[in-house]
C-alpha positions, 0 to 999 in steps of 0.5 A: 299739638303740645307746642303749637306756635311756640318758638324754640332754639335747639343748640346742636340741633342739626344732628343726633339727639338735637335733630330728633328734638327739632323734628319732634318739636316741629311735629308738635307745632313749634317753630324751631331755630336750629343752631348748629356749628355746621351751617349745611347741617343746620339748614338741612335739618330745618328744611326737614322739620319745616315739612311738618308745616311750621317755619324752621330756620337753620343758623350757624352757631358755635356756642363756645363763641358769645358773638354766635350766641348773640346773633342766634338769639337776635335772629330768633327775635327778629324772625319770630318776635319772642323765644319760648323754649331753649334746648341746650344740647350742643356738646363736644367730647375731647377724650383723654386720661386726666393726667395726660389731658391738654388744657385746651381739650378740657376747655373745649368741652367746658366752653361748649357744654357748660359755658356755652349753655350758661351764656345761651340761657342767659341771653334767651332768659332776658327775653323770657323774663320780659315776657314772663314765660319760658322753658329751658331744657338742658341735655345733661347725662348720667355721666353728670351723676357718675364719673365717666372715665377717660372722657376729659371734662365731660362728667364735670361739664354735665354735673355742672349743667345739672347744677346750673339747671337748679340755679336757673329754676330757683332764680328765674322761677319768679318770672315763670321761667322753668328749667329742667334737665334730662340725663340720657344714658346710652344713646345710639346716634350718628356720633356714637355709631362708630362705637355701637357698630362694634357688636361686642361693645353694643352687647356689653352696654346693652347688658348694663341697661335693665330695659335691655336696649340702647336708646336712641334720640327719640327716647330723649325727644319725648321727655324734651317735649313734655318739659317744654310743654304746658303739661310741665307748667309746675315742673322746674329744677327737676332732673329727668332720667332717660336711661332705661333704668341704667342709673339705678341698676348698680346692685344688678351689676354687683358680682356674687350671689343674690337673694331670690325667693327668700333665699340666697342663690 
């Protein structure tokens, strides 16, 4: 098992991508603290993860509230004595056009996705620095590489999270604390099911992915295991794409003729 007896905190761990990471970590031997804004969802996912034979607990945590983060980290230390892995996954998108977006909507996404990730990392890193080891995995997005229109501050948050990852890697590297980011592409989760249940939307998005499919949470859990494990012990400050080659497929979507067999079709 690649995460045997490691202690992990996963924010937004009760559902979607976070839930798949929690379950995958538990199967790899980690004891996981499921930090989720909904306590019932946190506890249900923790109970399911514990069936793998590890000790997982759920805790109600709104990462936009520093007191909740303090309580989550304190409980982790109380229950397990250390924190080895942090996955910053919690996010809430409040959509809207920039010219119409209320400041409160901008702040909601910013406070959860970036400010919350910063403060959770800071509090967990204090223990990682003291123990001279730790791994942070930030769940960013290809929307942090390219603008995602009508999604409020989402792209700005994810771009900021990528830069935060690099800053963490640089400043905390001397203490053997690693930080890496994953940039998912189109991922089908319970939160996006309402969109992907529309066949036209699903087929349209699938065509934009060279691998020919929309991903799911397990496609993100695999890289999250690797980046948290000793297999990635010399990997820090990296941005790992998990998007079916979507981010590099710009020219595949450009209309017009293409070269083929030495000639232009």
